[in-house]
C-alpha positions as CSV (number, residue, x, y, z in Angstrom):
1,M,115.0,99.6,129.8
2,S,112.9,97.0,128.0
3,K,109.7,97.6,126.1
4,Q,107.2,99.1,128.5
5,N,103.5,99.4,129.1
6,I,103.2,103.2,129.2
7,I,100.1,104.9,130.6
8,L,99.5,108.5,129.6
9,A,97.4,110.4,132.1
10,G,96.3,113.9,131.3
11,I,96.3,116.4,134.2
12,P,94.7,119.7,133.1
13,M,95.6,121.3,136.4
14,D,95.8,125.1,136.6
15,A,95.3,125.7,140.3
16,G,98.9,125.9,141.4
17,K,99.5,129.5,140.3
18,H,97.7,132.7,139.2
19,R,98.8,132.7,135.6
20,Q,96.5,130.4,133.6
21,G,97.2,128.2,130.6
22,C,98.7,124.9,131.9
23,R,95.3,123.2,131.7
24,M,95.9,123.0,128.0
25,G,99.1,121.1,128.4
26,P,97.8,117.5,128.1
27,D,96.1,118.2,124.8
28,A,99.2,120.0,123.5
29,Y,101.3,116.8,124.2
30,R,98.7,114.8,122.4
31,V,98.7,117.1,119.4
32,A,102.5,117.1,119.4
33,G,102.5,113.3,119.0
34,L,103.6,111.9,122.3
35,E,101.7,108.7,122.0
36,Q,103.0,108.1,118.4
37,A,106.6,108.9,119.4
38,L,106.5,106.3,122.2
39,S,104.6,103.7,120.2
40,D,107.3,104.1,117.4
41,L,109.9,102.9,119.9
42,G,108.0,99.6,120.4
43,H,106.2,100.5,123.6
44,T,102.6,99.7,124.3
45,V,100.9,103.1,125.0
46,T,97.5,103.7,126.5
47,D,96.1,107.2,127.0
48,I,93.5,107.0,129.9
49,G,92.3,110.5,129.3
50,D,92.2,113.3,131.7
51,T,92.1,113.1,135.5
52,H,89.8,115.4,137.5
53,P,90.1,116.7,141.0
54,D,88.1,115.3,143.9
55,Q,85.4,117.6,145.4
56,V,86.7,118.4,148.9
57,D,85.2,120.3,151.9
58,V,88.1,122.8,152.3
59,P,87.5,126.5,152.7
60,E,89.2,129.1,150.5
61,D,92.4,130.7,151.9
62,A,93.0,134.4,151.5
63,H,96.6,133.9,150.9
64,L,96.9,130.6,149.0
65,F,95.5,130.5,145.5
66,S,92.9,127.9,144.8
67,L,93.6,125.9,148.0
68,P,90.5,123.7,147.8
69,E,91.1,122.7,144.2
70,C,94.8,121.9,144.9
71,V,93.8,119.7,147.8
72,G,91.2,117.9,145.5
73,W,93.8,117.4,142.8
74,T,96.4,116.1,145.3
75,Q,93.9,113.6,146.6
76,A,92.8,112.4,143.2
77,L,96.3,112.2,141.7
78,S,97.8,110.3,144.6
79,R,95.1,107.7,144.1
80,T,95.4,107.6,140.3
81,A,99.2,107.4,140.4
82,N,99.1,104.5,142.8
83,E,96.6,102.6,140.6
84,V,98.2,103.1,137.3
85,A,101.7,102.3,138.5
86,E,100.5,98.7,138.9
87,Q,99.9,98.6,135.2
88,G,103.1,100.0,133.8
89,L,105.0,103.2,133.6
90,P,102.9,106.3,134.0
91,I,103.6,109.6,132.3
92,F,101.6,112.4,133.9
93,M,100.9,115.1,131.3
94,G,100.4,118.4,133.1
95,G,99.4,120.8,134.2
96,D,101.3,122.9,136.7
97,H,103.9,121.6,139.1
98,A,101.6,121.4,142.0
99,L,100.4,118.2,140.5
100,S,103.6,116.5,141.8
101,M,102.1,116.7,145.3
102,G,99.8,113.9,144.2
103,T,101.8,112.0,141.6
104,V,104.9,111.6,143.9
105,T,102.9,110.6,147.0
106,G,101.0,108.1,144.9
107,M,104.2,106.6,143.4
108,A,105.7,106.6,146.9
109,A,102.8,104.4,148.2
110,H,103.3,102.1,145.2
111,A,107.0,101.9,146.0
112,D,106.2,101.0,149.5
113,E,103.8,98.3,148.4
114,I,106.5,96.6,146.3
115,G,109.2,97.0,149.0
116,R,111.5,99.4,147.2
117,P,112.5,103.0,148.1
118,L,111.3,105.8,145.8
119,F,113.8,108.5,144.7
120,V,112.8,111.7,143.0
121,L,114.8,113.5,140.3
122,W,113.6,117.2,140.1
123,L,114.6,118.8,136.8
124,D,113.7,122.4,137.5
125,A,114.9,126.0,137.8
126,H,113.2,126.1,141.2
127,S,113.5,123.9,144.3
128,D,109.7,124.2,145.0
129,F,110.5,123.7,148.7
130,H,108.2,126.4,150.1
131,T,105.5,125.6,152.6
132,P,102.1,127.3,152.7
133,S,103.3,129.6,155.3
134,S,106.6,130.5,153.6
135,T,105.4,131.2,150.1
136,D,105.1,135.0,149.4
137,S,103.1,134.5,146.2
138,G,100.5,132.0,147.5
139,N,101.2,129.8,144.5
140,L,101.2,126.2,145.5
141,H,103.2,125.0,142.5
142,G,106.1,126.2,144.6
143,T,105.4,123.7,147.4
144,P,105.4,120.1,146.1
145,V,108.8,119.0,147.3
146,A,108.2,120.3,150.8
147,Y,104.9,118.4,150.8
148,F,106.1,115.0,149.6
149,T,109.2,115.1,151.8
150,G,106.9,115.5,154.9
151,Q,107.6,119.1,155.9
152,P,105.1,120.6,158.4
153,G,102.3,123.1,157.6
154,F,100.2,121.2,155.0
155,E,97.3,120.3,157.2
156,P,94.5,120.9,154.7
157,F,96.2,118.4,152.4
158,P,96.0,114.6,152.7
159,P,98.5,113.3,155.3
160,V,101.7,112.1,153.7
161,T,101.9,108.4,154.8
162,T,105.1,107.6,153.0
163,P,107.3,110.8,152.9
164,I,110.4,110.8,150.7
165,P,113.5,111.6,152.8
166,T,115.3,114.6,151.5
167,N,118.4,112.5,150.8
168,R,116.4,110.6,148.2
169,V,115.7,113.9,146.3
170,G,118.1,115.1,143.5
171,M,117.7,118.6,142.0
172,I,119.4,119.5,138.7
173,G,119.1,122.9,137.0
174,L,118.5,125.1,139.9
175,R,118.9,128.8,139.4
176,S,116.0,130.6,141.2
177,V,115.8,129.6,144.8
178,D,114.1,132.0,147.3
179,P,115.8,132.7,150.7
180,A,113.3,130.8,152.8
181,E,113.8,127.7,150.5
182,R,117.6,128.1,150.6
183,A,117.6,128.2,154.4
184,A,115.5,125.1,154.6
185,L,117.5,123.2,152.0
186,E,120.8,124.0,153.7
187,K,119.6,122.0,156.7
188,D,118.8,119.0,154.6
189,D,120.8,116.7,152.4
190,A,119.1,116.7,149.1
191,M,121.4,116.5,146.0
192,L,121.5,120.0,144.6
193,A,123.1,120.8,141.3
194,D,122.6,124.4,140.3
195,M,123.6,125.8,136.9
196,R,126.9,127.2,138.2
197,S,128.0,123.6,139.2
198,I,126.8,122.4,135.9
199,D,128.8,125.0,134.1
200,E,131.9,124.0,136.1
201,H,131.6,120.2,136.1
202,G,129.0,119.3,133.4
203,I,125.6,117.8,133.9
204,K,126.8,114.2,133.7
205,T,128.7,114.2,137.1
206,P,125.8,114.9,139.5
207,L,123.3,112.9,137.5
208,L,125.4,109.7,137.4
209,A,126.2,110.1,141.2
210,F,122.6,110.3,141.9
211,L,121.7,107.3,139.8
212,D,124.4,105.3,141.5
213,K,122.7,106.2,144.9
214,V,119.4,104.9,143.6
215,R,120.9,101.8,142.2
216,E,122.8,101.0,145.5
217,A,119.5,101.3,147.4
218,N,117.7,99.0,145.0
219,G,115.4,102.0,144.5
220,I,113.1,103.2,141.7
221,L,113.1,106.7,140.3
222,H,110.3,109.2,139.6
223,V,111.4,112.0,137.2
224,S,109.7,115.4,137.4
225,L,110.5,117.5,134.3
226,D,109.6,121.2,134.4
227,V,109.7,123.1,131.2
228,D,111.7,125.8,133.0
229,F,114.5,123.3,133.5
230,L,115.3,124.2,129.8
231,D,116.6,127.6,128.7
232,P,113.7,129.8,127.6
233,S,115.4,130.4,124.2
234,I,114.5,126.8,123.3
235,A,111.4,126.4,125.5
236,P,109.4,129.6,125.8
237,A,106.1,128.1,126.8
238,V,106.3,128.5,130.5
239,G,105.1,131.2,132.8
240,T,108.2,131.0,135.1
241,T,111.1,131.6,132.6
242,V,114.6,131.9,134.1
243,P,117.5,132.6,131.8
244,G,120.5,130.3,131.8
245,G,118.7,126.9,131.7
246,A,119.8,123.6,130.3
247,T,120.5,123.4,126.6
248,E,118.7,121.0,124.2
249,R,121.9,118.9,124.1
250,E,122.2,118.7,127.9
251,A,118.6,117.8,128.3
252,H,118.8,115.0,125.8
253,L,121.9,113.7,127.5
254,V,120.1,113.6,130.8
255,M,117.3,111.7,129.3
256,E,119.5,109.2,127.6
257,F,121.4,108.5,130.7
258,L,118.1,108.0,132.5
259,H,117.0,105.5,129.9
260,E,120.3,103.6,130.1
261,S,119.9,103.4,133.9
262,G,116.7,101.3,133.7
263,L,115.6,102.9,137.0
264,V,112.8,105.2,135.9
265,C,109.3,104.2,137.1
266,S,107.3,107.3,136.2
267,L,107.5,110.8,134.7
268,D,105.9,114.2,135.2
269,L,105.8,116.6,132.3
270,V,104.8,119.9,133.9
271,E,104.3,123.7,133.5
272,L,103.8,123.6,129.7
273,N,101.6,126.6,128.9
274,P,100.7,126.3,125.2
275,F,99.3,129.9,125.2
276,L,102.9,131.0,125.5
277,D,104.4,128.7,122.9
278,E,105.8,129.5,119.4
279,R,104.2,127.2,116.8
280,G,104.3,124.3,119.3
281,R,108.1,124.2,119.6
282,T,108.1,123.7,123.4
283,A,105.5,120.9,123.3
284,K,107.5,119.1,120.5
285,L,110.7,119.5,122.4
286,M,109.2,118.0,125.5
287,V,107.8,115.1,123.4
288,D,111.3,114.6,122.1
289,L,112.8,114.5,125.5
290,A,110.2,112.0,126.7
291,A,111.1,109.8,123.7
292,S,114.8,110.0,124.6
293,L,113.9,108.9,128.1
294,M,112.1,105.9,126.6
295,G,114.9,104.8,124.3
296,R,115.2,107.1,121.2
297,R,118.8,107.5,120.4
298,I,120.6,110.7,119.3
299,F,120.9,109.4,115.8
300,D,117.1,108.9,115.6
301,R,115.9,112.4,116.5
302,P,113.6,113.9,114.0
303,T,114.2,117.0,112.0
304,R,111.8,119.7,113.1
305,S,110.4,122.7,111.1
306,F,108.5,125.4,112.9
């Protein structure tokens, strides 16, 4: 991956779930030095500030939390992602994972415009494949993959004009999948690598197989990195902790392979809740992982004190 024009877009979205705090995520990444870390690698970095949701005429829903705001965010983020993708490589600093409903559909529209298929790598403990009718919690941060793959039942949201086929979605780090999601995923052909398979075969095998698939299709790759992909012992600042996640070494290995592939076109950093952090350690780790994705080598990692 050569030197890039990187666009940082803050997404202070806290509408995808009941537990609040992710709206502070963008500023936490700024304070943790994301822009400087990427500039030090020789990239040109522009922070365009925070995006805001569109005002939409959608009624509240008794079951779904903050439905109108989520629709407004999705509409605004799809437009923003499509626009900034023409200028360079966007990094969307979230914000909860419902933001990917907008970022992925916007990047899919961009990919369609340049005539290349978009693939999505979902680094997450959860598959986020619920629909509004299947979610028990009513939290829409559990629905983005179902939305951008074109599953039915999202009528209040903008129509998905360029859905991502499920065979272009790769999920690594799964360890908390609800029965309804499991039943839906078993019918589809997404690449699924749960922590059991990673324990048995390592994280390299499924990742490289998925990257080969992207390369063979002349595709481009959107990466969506959820804090809960990581083990909570190293990344506590997330409201959906699930024990047994990726280690720091595994996560950096994934980022370095992604960098070497030269396929990444955009990145989500999601579910960081600074209110739950310990002296900024999770924000700093996420910044370090983004730097690894953009070319920092293992020898160059900084020494951290907390």
